[in-house]
C-alpha positions in Angstrom: 89.4 55.7 71.2 86.5 53.4 70.2 83.3 52.2 71.6 79.5 51.8 71.2 78.7 55.5 71.6 76.7 56.7 68.6 79.0 59.5 67.7 82.1 57.3 67.9 80.5 54.7 65.7 79.4 57.5 63.3 82.7 59.4 63.1 85.4 56.9 64.0 88.2 56.6 66.5 89.2 59.8 68.4 90.0 61.1 71.9 86.4 62.2 72.4 86.1 60.2 75.6 88.5 62.5 77.4 87.3 64.7 80.2 88.5 67.4 82.6 87.2 67.1 86.2 87.1 70.1 88.5 86.7 68.3 91.9 86.5 71.6 93.8 83.8 73.1 91.6 82.2 69.7 91.1 82.1 70.0 87.4 83.1 67.7 84.5 84.1 69.1 81.1 83.7 67.0 78.0 85.6 67.4 74.7 83.8 70.0 72.5 82.1 68.7 69.3 81.4 70.4 66.0 77.9 70.9 64.6 78.1 67.4 63.0 78.9 65.8 66.4 82.6 65.1 65.7 84.8 65.6 68.7 87.4 68.4 68.4 90.3 66.1 68.9 93.0 64.3 67.1 91.5 61.3 65.2 92.8 58.3 63.4 95.7 57.6 65.8 97.9 54.7 65.3 98.9 52.3 68.1 102.1 53.3 70.0 104.7 50.9 71.3 106.4 51.1 74.7 108.3 54.3 75.2 106.8 56.0 72.1 104.8 59.2 72.1 102.8 61.4 69.8 101.3 64.9 69.9 97.5 65.1 70.2 94.9 67.9 70.2 91.8 68.1 72.4 89.5 71.1 72.8 87.5 71.6 76.0 85.2 74.4 77.3 87.1 76.8 79.5 86.6 76.4 83.2 86.0 79.5 85.3 89.1 81.7 85.8 89.0 80.8 89.5 89.7 77.1 88.7 93.4 76.4 89.3 93.5 72.6 88.9 91.7 69.9 87.0 92.1 66.2 86.6 92.6 65.0 83.0 90.9 61.6 82.5 91.0 59.4 79.5 89.3 56.0 79.7 91.7 53.1 80.6 94.5 55.5 81.7 95.3 56.8 85.1 94.1 60.4 85.7 96.6 63.2 85.5 96.5 66.5 87.5 96.8 69.6 85.4 97.6 73.0 86.9 95.8 75.9 85.2 97.2 79.4 85.0 
C-alpha cells in the first residue's frame, strides 16, 4: 500500500505491489501501469477492521493460455493460489 518505491511516493497508496507468480513457468507478473507510471489498481483504500471486506481492482498481464494456476502475492499477506480457466 505504501513504501519508498519512486512510483508509490509519486502516485500515492495503491495495490501496485501485488504480483502473480507462475511457479511452473517460472514467471512473475507485476501489476500493469499506465503511461504516467500509476499502477492499474484500486487506490486510496481506507483501513479495514477485523471481519470487514472491500472490493478491489488489479490489472495484470495475461499469462500464457497453458498456465492453469498462479499464486497471488501481496506484501505482508499470505500468498493465495488462484486457478485460471
